[in-house]
Structures are given as C-alpha cells and as structure tokens.
PASETOR-144607 format. One record per residue (C-alpha): x, y, z. Coordinates in steps of 0.25 Angstrom, whole numbers, plus 5000, padded with zeros to 4 digits. Each point is the difference from the previous one (the first is absolute). Example, Ala and Ser with C-alpha at 12.3 -4.5 7.8 and 13.67 -1.06 7.14 Angstrom:
# PASETOR-144607
<r><east>5049</east><north>4982</north><up>5031</up></r>
<r><east>5006</east><north>5014</north><up>4998</up></r>
***
This chain:
# PASETOR-144607
<r><east>4379</east><north>4955</north><up>5189</up></r>
<r><east>5000</east><north>5015</north><up>5000</up></r>
<r><east>4994</east><north>5005</north><up>4987</up></r>
<r><east>4999</east><north>5013</north><up>4993</up></r>
<r><east>4992</east><north>5009</north><up>4991</up></r>
<r><east>5002</east><north>5011</north><up>4990</up></r>
<r><east>4986</east><north>5008</north><up>4998</up></r>
<r><east>4992</east><north>5008</north><up>4990</up></r>
<r><east>4991</east><north>5012</north><up>5008</up></r>
<r><east>4991</east><north>5012</north><up>4993</up></r>
<r><east>4990</east><north>5009</north><up>5003</up></r>
<r><east>4986</east><north>4999</north><up>5000</up></r>
<r><east>5000</east><north>5005</north><up>4986</up></r>
<r><east>5012</east><north>4991</north><up>4995</up></r>
<r><east>5006</east><north>5013</north><up>4996</up></r>
<r><east>5014</east><north>5000</north><up>5012</up></r>
<r><east>5008</east><north>4988</north><up>4998</up></r>
<r><east>5009</east><north>4993</north><up>5015</up></r>
<r><east>5009</east><north>4989</north><up>4998</up></r>
<r><east>5005</east><north>4994</north><up>5014</up></r>
<r><east>5007</east><north>4990</north><up>5007</up></r>
<r><east>4996</east><north>4992</north><up>5014</up></r>
<r><east>5000</east><north>4988</north><up>5008</up></r>
<r><east>4986</east><north>5001</north><up>5003</up></r>
<r><east>4992</east><north>5005</north><up>4986</up></r>
<r><east>4986</east><north>4999</north><up>5012</up></r>
<r><east>5006</east><north>5008</north><up>5011</up></r>
<r><east>5005</east><north>5011</north><up>4991</up></r>
<r><east>4990</east><north>5000</north><up>4989</up></r>
<r><east>4991</east><north>5003</north><up>5014</up></r>
<r><east>5010</east><north>5011</north><up>5004</up></r>
<r><east>5000</east><north>5008</north><up>4987</up></r>
<r><east>4984</east><north>4999</north><up>5001</up></r>
<r><east>5000</east><north>5004</north><up>5011</up></r>
<r><east>5010</east><north>5012</north><up>4997</up></r>
<r><east>5010</east><north>4995</north><up>5012</up></r>
<r><east>5012</east><north>5004</north><up>4993</up></r>
<r><east>5002</east><north>5015</north><up>4996</up></r>
<r><east>5005</east><north>5001</north><up>4986</up></r>
<r><east>4994</east><north>4999</north><up>4987</up></r>
<r><east>4992</east><north>4991</north><up>5000</up></r>
<r><east>4991</east><north>5006</north><up>5013</up></r>
<r><east>5002</east><north>5013</north><up>4989</up></r>
<r><east>4994</east><north>4994</north><up>4989</up></r>
<r><east>4992</east><north>4990</north><up>5005</up></r>
<r><east>5004</east><north>4989</north><up>4996</up></r>
<r><east>4994</east><north>4989</north><up>5007</up></r>
<r><east>4994</east><north>4989</north><up>4989</up></r>
<r><east>5011</east><north>4986</north><up>4998</up></r>
<r><east>4997</east><north>4998</north><up>4985</up></r>
<r><east>5013</east><north>4991</north><up>4999</up></r>
<r><east>5010</east><north>4992</north><up>5008</up></r>
<r><east>5010</east><north>4989</north><up>4998</up></r>
<r><east>5004</east><north>4991</north><up>5011</up></r>
<r><east>5017</east><north>4997</north><up>5002</up></r>
<r><east>5008</east><north>4990</north><up>5009</up></r>
<r><east>5011</east><north>5009</north><up>4999</up></r>
<r><east>5003</east><north>5012</north><up>5003</up></r>
<r><east>5009</east><north>5004</north><up>4989</up></r>
<r><east>4993</east><north>4994</north><up>4989</up></r>
<r><east>4988</east><north>5009</north><up>5006</up></r>
<r><east>5007</east><north>5014</north><up>5002</up></r>
<r><east>5006</east><north>4998</north><up>4983</up></r>
<r><east>4986</east><north>4998</north><up>4997</up></r>
<r><east>4995</east><north>5013</north><up>5008</up></r>
<r><east>5013</east><north>5007</north><up>4992</up></r>
<r><east>4994</east><north>4994</north><up>4988</up></r>
<r><east>4985</east><north>5005</north><up>5001</up></r>
<r><east>5004</east><north>5013</north><up>5004</up></r>
<r><east>5011</east><north>5002</north><up>4988</up></r>
<r><east>4986</east><north>4996</north><up>4991</up></r>
<r><east>4993</east><north>5012</north><up>4993</up></r>
<r><east>4985</east><north>5000</north><up>5003</up></r>
<r><east>4996</east><north>4995</north><up>4990</up></r>
<r><east>5009</east><north>4988</north><up>5002</up></r>
<r><east>4993</east><north>5000</north><up>5015</up></r>
<r><east>4985</east><north>5000</north><up>4995</up></r>
<r><east>5004</east><north>4990</north><up>4991</up></r>
<r><east>5005</east><north>4989</north><up>5011</up></r>
<r><east>4988</east><north>5003</north><up>5008</up></r>
<r><east>4991</east><north>4997</north><up>4991</up></r>
<r><east>5005</east><north>4988</north><up>4995</up></r>
<r><east>4997</east><north>4994</north><up>5014</up></r>
<r><east>4989</east><north>5009</north><up>5006</up></r>
<r><east>4994</east><north>5005</north><up>4987</up></r>
<r><east>4988</east><north>5009</north><up>5006</up></r>
<r><east>5008</east><north>5006</north><up>5011</up></r>
<r><east>4993</east><north>4995</north><up>5010</up></r>
<r><east>5007</east><north>5002</north><up>5014</up></r>
<r><east>5007</east><north>4985</north><up>5005</up></r>
<r><east>4999</east><north>5003</north><up>5014</up></r>
<r><east>4990</east><north>4991</north><up>5005</up></r>
<r><east>5004</east><north>4990</north><up>4991</up></r>
<r><east>5014</east><north>5001</north><up>5010</up></r>
<r><east>4994</east><north>4999</north><up>5016</up></r>
***
C-alpha cells in the first residue's frame, strides 16, 4: 500500500522551517540534504528532518500539509516539539 508523508525540515540553527509532502520520505530528504532540487531548501540550507506524519491517502496528506503551512511559526514549533522535543535530525531513524 502506498504511503504519503507530510514533513517539516529546518536548517542547522532551527531558524527556517519548510513543510513538504512526498510519497518517498527517504528519497525526498536525501534530495534536500544533497541539494539536488533547486529552490527554497537549497538556498536556505534546509536539510534537517524534524517532523513527519504518515498518511494512507493523498487527499488527507495534502489537507494536512496545507493546514501545517497555514499555522503560525509558534504553532509549527509546538507541533515539532510535541514529537521531537530536542529537534534532532530524524533522517537516520527512517533509513
């Protein structure tokens, strides 16, 4: 069964947040870490996975991504801290 992931990345100093969606979290974070996709995350060195959720259907994943993107920064940080209090890079845990 296909899975979809909504994720939040940050930079080394935890000052920039990026929310995205993918059907392959390992590949997508690898792309961010290795700056393979030009754009926001490449420009601001955003490559630390600090939060993700798993969905079974794309519609709910897209709704959730949009919901997170509309949150105030403070609420995004609270969301991250609720699952990852020290904002550690979760990439190694998904490999």
